C-alpha positions as CSV (number, residue, x, y, z in Angstrom):
1,M,-21.7,-30.8,10.3
2,S,-21.5,-26.9,10.8
3,S,-21.2,-24.7,7.6
4,A,-21.0,-21.5,9.4
5,A,-20.7,-18.3,7.4
6,P,-17.2,-17.8,6.8
7,V,-15.3,-14.9,8.2
8,F,-13.9,-12.3,5.8
9,T,-11.8,-10.0,7.4
10,P,-12.6,-6.6,6.5
11,A,-9.9,-3.8,5.6
12,L,-10.0,-0.4,7.2
13,T,-11.0,2.3,4.8
14,P,-8.0,4.9,4.6
15,Q,-10.4,7.1,6.5
16,E,-11.0,4.9,9.4
17,G,-7.2,3.8,9.7
18,A,-5.8,7.6,9.8
19,R,-8.7,8.4,12.2
20,A,-7.6,5.2,14.5
21,A,-4.1,5.9,14.3
22,S,-4.4,9.4,14.8
23,A,-6.6,8.8,17.8
24,L,-4.0,6.3,19.2
25,F,-1.1,8.7,19.1
26,R,-3.2,11.6,20.8
27,E,-3.9,9.3,23.8
28,A,-0.3,7.8,24.0
29,F,1.7,11.0,23.7
30,D,-0.9,13.9,24.1
31,A,-0.1,15.6,21.2
32,E,-0.9,16.0,17.2
33,P,1.2,13.7,15.1
34,D,2.7,15.3,11.7
35,G,0.7,13.0,9.6
36,V,-0.5,9.4,8.9
37,W,1.2,7.0,6.5
38,C,0.1,3.7,5.5
39,A,1.6,0.6,3.7
40,P,-0.3,-2.2,2.3
41,G,0.2,-6.2,3.0
42,R,0.7,-8.6,-0.1
43,V,-0.5,-11.6,-1.6
44,N,1.7,-13.3,-3.9
45,I,0.0,-14.7,-7.2
46,I,2.9,-16.8,-7.9
47,G,6.8,-16.9,-7.8
48,E,7.5,-18.4,-4.2
49,H,10.9,-18.6,-2.8
50,T,12.4,-17.0,-6.0
51,D,13.2,-13.9,-4.4
52,Y,16.7,-15.0,-2.6
53,N,17.4,-16.8,-5.9
54,G,17.2,-13.9,-8.0
55,G,14.1,-15.1,-9.6
56,L,11.1,-13.7,-10.4
57,A,7.9,-12.9,-8.3
58,L,4.5,-11.6,-9.0
59,P,2.7,-10.0,-5.9
60,I,-0.2,-7.7,-5.2
61,A,-0.7,-5.1,-3.0
62,L,-3.3,-5.7,-0.5
63,P,-6.1,-3.1,0.8
64,H,-5.2,-4.1,4.1
65,R,-2.9,-1.8,5.7
66,A,-0.7,-0.8,8.6
67,Y,-1.1,2.9,9.7
68,L,1.3,4.8,11.3
69,A,1.0,8.0,12.9
70,L,4.2,9.9,13.5
71,R,5.9,13.1,14.8
72,R,9.1,14.0,14.3
73,R,11.4,14.7,17.5
74,E,14.2,17.1,18.1
75,D,16.4,14.3,19.6
76,R,17.2,10.8,18.8
77,T,14.3,8.9,20.9
78,V,12.0,6.9,19.6
79,R,8.4,6.1,21.2
80,L,6.4,3.5,20.0
81,V,2.8,2.4,21.0
82,S,0.6,-0.1,19.0
83,S,-3.5,-0.8,19.1
84,L,-2.8,-4.2,20.3
85,T,-1.0,-2.6,23.7
86,P,-2.4,0.8,23.8
87,Q,-1.2,1.1,27.5
88,S,2.5,0.3,26.9
89,I,4.8,2.9,25.2
90,D,8.1,1.2,24.5
91,T,11.1,3.7,24.4
92,L,14.2,3.2,22.3
93,D,17.4,5.1,21.5
94,L,18.4,5.6,17.8
95,D,22.0,5.7,19.0
96,V,21.9,2.3,20.9
97,I,19.7,0.0,19.0
98,G,21.4,-2.4,16.7
99,P,21.2,-5.8,14.9
100,K,19.5,-9.2,16.5
101,G,22.3,-10.7,18.9
102,T,24.0,-7.3,19.8
103,P,23.5,-5.4,23.1
104,G,21.2,-2.9,21.3
105,E,18.9,-5.7,20.1
106,V,15.2,-5.0,19.6
107,R,12.4,-7.0,20.4
108,H,8.9,-8.0,19.0
109,W,7.2,-5.4,16.5
110,N,9.5,-2.5,17.6
111,A,12.1,-4.0,15.3
112,Y,10.2,-3.7,12.2
113,I,10.0,0.0,12.9
114,A,13.0,1.2,15.0
115,G,14.8,-1.1,12.5
116,V,14.2,0.9,9.4
117,A,15.4,4.1,11.0
118,W,18.8,2.1,11.6
119,A,19.1,0.6,8.4
120,L,18.4,3.8,6.8
121,E,21.2,5.4,8.8
122,R,23.2,2.6,7.8
123,D,22.8,3.0,4.1
124,G,23.8,6.6,4.2
125,L,20.7,8.4,4.6
126,G,21.1,9.8,7.9
127,P,21.5,11.0,10.5
128,L,17.7,10.8,11.3
129,S,15.9,12.8,14.0
130,G,13.9,10.4,16.5
131,F,9.9,10.4,16.6
132,D,7.0,9.2,18.4
133,A,4.6,6.5,16.3
134,A,1.2,5.1,17.1
135,L,0.6,1.6,14.8
136,V,-2.8,0.6,13.9
137,S,-2.7,-2.2,11.4
138,C,-5.3,-4.6,9.8
139,V,-3.0,-6.9,7.9
140,P,-4.0,-10.3,9.4
141,L,-0.7,-11.1,11.9
142,G,0.8,-14.3,11.0
143,G,-1.2,-14.9,7.8
144,G,1.8,-15.1,5.5
145,L,0.6,-11.7,4.0
146,S,3.8,-9.7,4.9
147,S,2.5,-7.7,8.0
148,S,6.2,-7.0,8.9
149,A,6.5,-5.6,5.5
150,A,3.6,-3.2,5.8
151,L,5.3,-1.9,9.4
152,E,8.5,-1.3,7.7
153,S,7.4,0.6,4.3
154,A,4.8,2.7,6.1
155,T,8.0,3.8,8.6
156,A,9.9,4.0,5.3
157,V,7.9,6.4,3.8
158,A,7.1,8.3,6.9
159,L,10.7,8.7,8.0
160,D,11.4,9.7,4.3
161,D,8.7,12.7,4.5
162,V,9.6,14.1,7.9
163,D,13.4,13.8,7.4
164,A,13.0,15.1,3.9
165,L,14.8,12.5,2.3
166,G,13.1,12.8,-1.0
167,L,13.0,9.3,-2.2
168,A,9.3,8.1,-2.1
169,G,7.2,10.4,-3.5
170,P,3.4,10.6,-3.4
171,A,1.7,7.0,-3.8
172,E,-0.5,8.5,-6.6
173,A,2.7,9.7,-8.4
174,P,5.6,7.6,-6.7
175,D,9.3,8.1,-7.4
176,D,10.2,4.2,-8.2
177,A,14.0,4.4,-8.1
178,G,13.5,6.1,-4.8
179,R,11.0,3.7,-3.5
180,A,13.6,0.8,-4.6
181,R,16.3,2.2,-2.3
182,L,13.8,2.3,0.3
183,V,13.3,-1.2,-0.3
184,T,16.7,-1.9,0.4
185,S,16.6,-0.4,3.8
186,C,13.7,-1.9,4.7
187,V,14.9,-5.8,3.7
188,R,18.0,-5.0,5.8
189,A,15.8,-4.0,8.8
190,E,14.2,-7.3,8.6
191,N,17.1,-9.5,8.0
192,E,19.6,-7.8,10.3
193,V,17.4,-6.3,13.2
194,A,14.4,-8.5,13.2
195,G,16.6,-11.5,12.1
196,A,14.2,-12.7,9.5
197,P,16.4,-13.7,6.4
198,T,13.8,-13.0,3.8
199,G,14.2,-11.6,0.4
200,G,12.8,-8.2,-1.2
201,M,10.0,-9.5,-2.6
202,D,7.3,-8.3,0.2
203,Q,9.0,-4.6,0.9
204,S,9.2,-4.1,-3.0
205,A,5.0,-5.1,-3.2
206,S,4.1,-2.8,-0.5
207,L,6.2,0.0,-1.5
208,R,6.0,-0.4,-5.6
209,C,2.8,-1.9,-6.8
210,R,0.0,-0.3,-8.5
211,A,-3.7,-0.2,-7.7
212,G,-5.2,-2.6,-10.5
213,H,-1.9,-4.5,-11.4
214,A,0.4,-7.2,-10.4
215,L,4.1,-6.6,-10.0
216,E,6.3,-8.4,-11.9
217,L,9.3,-8.2,-9.8
218,D,13.1,-9.4,-11.0
219,C,14.4,-10.3,-7.7
220,R,18.1,-10.4,-9.2
221,T,18.2,-6.8,-10.5
222,G,15.0,-5.1,-8.3
223,E,13.7,-3.8,-11.8
224,V,9.8,-4.1,-12.1
225,E,6.9,-4.2,-14.4
226,Q,3.3,-3.4,-13.7
227,V,1.3,-6.2,-15.0
228,P,-2.8,-5.4,-15.6
229,F,-4.8,-7.7,-13.1
230,D,-8.2,-6.4,-13.3
231,L,-9.6,-9.7,-12.4
232,S,-13.5,-7.8,-11.7
233,A,-13.6,-7.3,-15.1
234,A,-13.1,-10.9,-15.9
235,G,-15.8,-12.0,-13.6
236,L,-13.1,-13.4,-11.4
237,A,-11.9,-12.6,-7.6
238,L,-8.6,-13.6,-5.6
239,L,-9.9,-15.5,-2.6
240,V,-7.3,-15.2,0.2
241,I,-7.8,-18.3,3.0
242,D,-6.0,-17.7,6.1
243,T,-5.2,-21.0,7.5
244,K,-4.8,-19.7,11.2
245,A,-1.7,-22.2,11.3
246,E,0.8,-20.6,13.0
247,H,3.3,-19.0,10.8
248,S,7.0,-17.5,11.9
249,L,9.6,-17.0,9.3
250,V,12.4,-16.6,12.4
251,D,12.1,-20.4,13.7
252,G,14.8,-21.5,11.1
253,Q,12.7,-23.6,8.5
254,Y,12.9,-20.5,6.1
255,G,16.7,-19.9,6.6
256,A,17.2,-23.6,5.8
257,R,15.6,-23.5,2.5
258,R,17.8,-20.2,1.8
259,A,20.8,-22.2,3.0
260,A,20.2,-25.2,0.9
261,C,20.0,-23.0,-2.3
262,E,22.8,-21.5,-1.7
263,K,24.6,-24.4,-1.1
264,A,23.2,-25.8,-4.4
265,A,24.2,-22.9,-6.2
266,R,27.7,-23.3,-5.0
267,M,27.9,-26.8,-5.9
268,L,26.6,-26.0,-9.5
269,G,29.1,-23.1,-9.9
270,V,26.5,-20.5,-10.3
271,D,25.5,-17.2,-8.5
272,L,21.9,-17.8,-8.0
273,L,19.7,-20.7,-8.9
274,A,18.1,-18.2,-11.2
275,D,21.0,-18.9,-13.6
276,I,19.8,-22.3,-14.5
277,A,17.7,-22.2,-17.6
278,P,14.7,-24.5,-17.5
279,D,15.9,-26.5,-20.3
280,D,19.4,-27.6,-18.5
281,L,17.6,-28.6,-15.3
282,E,17.9,-32.1,-15.5
283,T,21.5,-31.9,-16.1
284,H,22.0,-29.9,-13.2
285,L,20.2,-31.8,-11.1
286,S,22.0,-35.0,-12.0
287,R,25.2,-33.0,-11.0
288,L,23.7,-32.6,-7.3
289,A,22.6,-36.2,-6.7
290,E,26.3,-37.4,-7.4
291,P,27.8,-36.4,-4.3
292,A,25.5,-39.7,-2.7
293,G,26.8,-41.8,-5.3
294,P,24.6,-44.5,-6.9
295,T,24.6,-46.6,-3.5
296,G,25.3,-43.6,-1.4
297,H,23.2,-43.9,1.8
298,G,22.4,-42.1,5.1
299,E,23.0,-38.1,5.6
300,A,24.7,-37.6,2.5
301,E,21.9,-39.0,0.2
302,A,19.4,-37.1,2.2
303,D,21.3,-34.2,1.8
304,A,21.7,-34.8,-2.1
305,D,17.9,-35.4,-2.4
306,E,16.9,-32.2,-0.5
307,L,19.0,-30.4,-2.8
308,V,17.8,-31.8,-5.7
309,K,14.1,-31.0,-4.7
310,R,15.0,-27.3,-3.4
311,T,16.7,-26.8,-7.0
312,R,14.1,-27.8,-9.1
313,H,11.4,-26.2,-7.2
314,V,13.1,-22.8,-7.7
315,V,13.7,-23.1,-11.5
316,T,10.4,-24.5,-12.2
317,E,9.0,-21.6,-10.2
318,I,10.6,-18.9,-12.3
319,D,9.5,-20.9,-15.2
320,R,5.9,-21.1,-13.9
321,T,6.0,-17.5,-12.9
322,R,7.5,-16.3,-16.5
323,R,4.6,-18.1,-18.3
324,L,1.7,-16.9,-15.9
325,V,3.1,-13.3,-16.6
326,A,2.9,-13.9,-20.3
327,L,-0.4,-15.2,-20.4
328,L,-1.7,-11.8,-18.3
329,R,-0.2,-9.8,-20.9
330,D,-1.3,-11.3,-24.0
331,S,-4.9,-9.4,-25.3
332,R,-7.1,-12.7,-24.8
333,P,-9.9,-12.4,-22.0
334,L,-8.8,-14.3,-19.1
335,A,-11.5,-17.0,-19.5
336,G,-11.6,-20.4,-21.4
337,P,-8.2,-22.3,-22.2
338,K,-6.2,-19.1,-21.1
339,L,-8.0,-19.4,-17.8
340,E,-7.3,-22.9,-17.2
341,E,-3.6,-22.5,-17.9
342,V,-3.3,-19.6,-15.6
343,G,-5.2,-22.1,-12.8
344,A,-2.9,-24.8,-13.9
345,L,0.2,-23.0,-13.4
346,M,-0.8,-21.7,-9.6
347,N,-1.8,-25.7,-8.9
348,A,1.5,-26.7,-10.1
349,S,2.9,-24.0,-8.0
350,H,1.5,-25.5,-4.8
351,D,2.4,-28.9,-5.7
352,S,6.2,-27.7,-5.9
353,L,6.2,-26.3,-2.9
354,R,4.6,-28.8,-0.6
355,D,6.6,-31.7,-2.5
356,D,10.1,-30.3,-3.6
357,Y,10.4,-27.3,-1.0
358,E,8.5,-29.2,1.6
359,C,7.1,-26.0,3.1
360,S,3.5,-26.8,3.2
361,C,1.6,-27.8,6.3
362,P,-1.7,-29.7,6.7
363,E,-4.1,-26.8,7.2
364,L,-2.5,-25.3,3.6
365,D,-2.9,-28.4,1.7
366,M,-6.4,-28.8,2.9
367,A,-7.4,-25.4,2.0
368,V,-5.7,-25.6,-1.4
369,A,-7.8,-29.3,-1.9
370,A,-11.0,-28.0,-0.7
371,A,-10.8,-24.9,-2.8
372,R,-10.0,-26.9,-6.0
373,K,-12.8,-29.3,-5.2
374,A,-15.2,-27.0,-4.8
375,G,-14.6,-25.4,-8.5
376,A,-11.4,-23.1,-8.0
377,H,-9.7,-22.4,-11.3
378,G,-6.2,-22.6,-9.3
379,A,-5.2,-22.8,-5.8
380,R,-1.7,-22.6,-4.3
381,M,-0.2,-21.4,-0.7
382,T,1.2,-18.2,-0.9
383,G,4.3,-16.6,1.2
384,G,6.9,-18.2,2.8
385,G,5.0,-21.3,4.2
386,F,5.1,-23.5,7.3
387,G,1.5,-22.0,7.9
388,G,0.3,-18.6,6.8
389,S,-2.4,-18.1,3.5
390,A,-3.6,-19.7,0.5
391,I,-5.1,-18.5,-2.2
392,A,-7.7,-19.4,-4.7
393,L,-8.6,-18.1,-8.1
394,V,-12.3,-18.2,-8.5
395,D,-15.5,-17.2,-10.4
396,A,-16.4,-13.9,-8.2
397,D,-19.9,-15.1,-7.8
398,S,-18.7,-18.5,-6.1
399,A,-16.2,-17.2,-4.0
400,D,-18.5,-17.5,-0.8
401,A,-19.4,-20.9,-2.0
402,V,-15.8,-22.0,-2.2
403,A,-15.0,-20.2,1.4
404,R,-17.9,-22.6,2.8
405,A,-16.6,-25.6,1.4
406,V,-13.2,-24.8,2.9
407,V,-14.9,-24.0,6.3
408,V,-16.6,-27.1,6.0
409,A,-13.2,-29.3,5.4
410,Y,-11.5,-27.6,8.4
411,A,-14.5,-28.4,10.7
412,E,-14.4,-32.1,9.4
413,A,-10.6,-32.4,10.0
414,D,-11.1,-30.1,13.5
415,F,-8.5,-27.8,12.5
416,T,-9.2,-23.9,14.0
417,A,-11.5,-22.0,11.6
418,P,-10.0,-20.1,8.9
419,A,-10.5,-16.7,7.9
420,F,-10.8,-15.1,4.5
421,L,-10.4,-11.8,2.7
422,N,-10.6,-10.7,-1.0
423,A,-7.4,-9.5,-2.8
424,I,-7.8,-6.5,-4.7
425,P,-5.0,-5.3,-6.1
426,S,-4.2,-1.9,-4.3
427,A,-2.1,0.8,-4.1
428,P,1.2,1.4,-2.3
429,A,2.4,3.1,0.6
430,G,2.4,6.6,1.1
431,R,1.0,9.6,3.1
432,L,-2.6,10.1,4.1
433,S,-2.7,13.4,6.3
């Protein structure tokens, strides 16, 4: 069985990204952009499907970014071009675009850019000018690494700049309160214009993370705390495994999970599942199981079982996130028993997502199992699931060996070969030039 060298997806340097986006802009529009803005994808360390349940999440920003060269217009026209289709310029009208399902519906990747302008105006930050924009992104598409949030966040800081909204501040000295407001508009764009019912974790990571840190995000309040996350100092690395399994959050599966959580919360009389304390979980699960009755069967029983499992994942995942943050904050080196505990929490997160939330897939499970067998301290799927990526916490000098083990396992299963990247906690969205 072949053990070909793993494919690591490189990140463009800021200089490379700015040059590429500017060149595409000049080619498409025969003009110079006002500047280039960029925003990172993200990977979540732990805290999956907790955002829309009011819980905690712990993402980091990636060095892989979306780069947007943009020029303000004096009218309400928006013209967009992407490096994926450089010969095609899409033209939109800010006075016409609207939510998904309306006559002004915006299709495909354009929704993540034009939708931000629409949302900013609906959130009281307009009227905005039109703009021309050229997109170059090195965030892997379909990998569950928030390529869409990177587009939205790059657009948000660009429009904040050219329309003088004064919210974001520079990446090196960000205005967190202003960025939190931009997050709200980005989420609205994704929910209403793109039609993906996501929470706000992805956009918060892209706009509010800091280099060298993970972001402890309280998804109910929007409050954040920066958590030191210097893996290299501990001789560790976070390996991201792009499973190449098709990933989409607009095919109904994600929305079904969210609807189940909302139904469970209503039945339990709580605003959000985050209101349930871990010590009270079993009592609440018993209540959810009651509608089917002890001899229940058929659809009602299946529905009750589904609600029990979804609720159990959310409450235990929030608790795991809280415990992992506490471990990262204590003063002990990330080694020995502490490292084992961090890894165990990551492993338990994946097992819960696989068994209780049922949002994994064979490729994700195989990547996680192969990484663990090859010596990863902990491994789990990351992102919304149903495809996308997994992560593995590994010794820095064994990252390549772990990646090779995943490649071999995929080849034996006749899966499409995976790709890999190193997740280095990086800076938030901002202007480059």
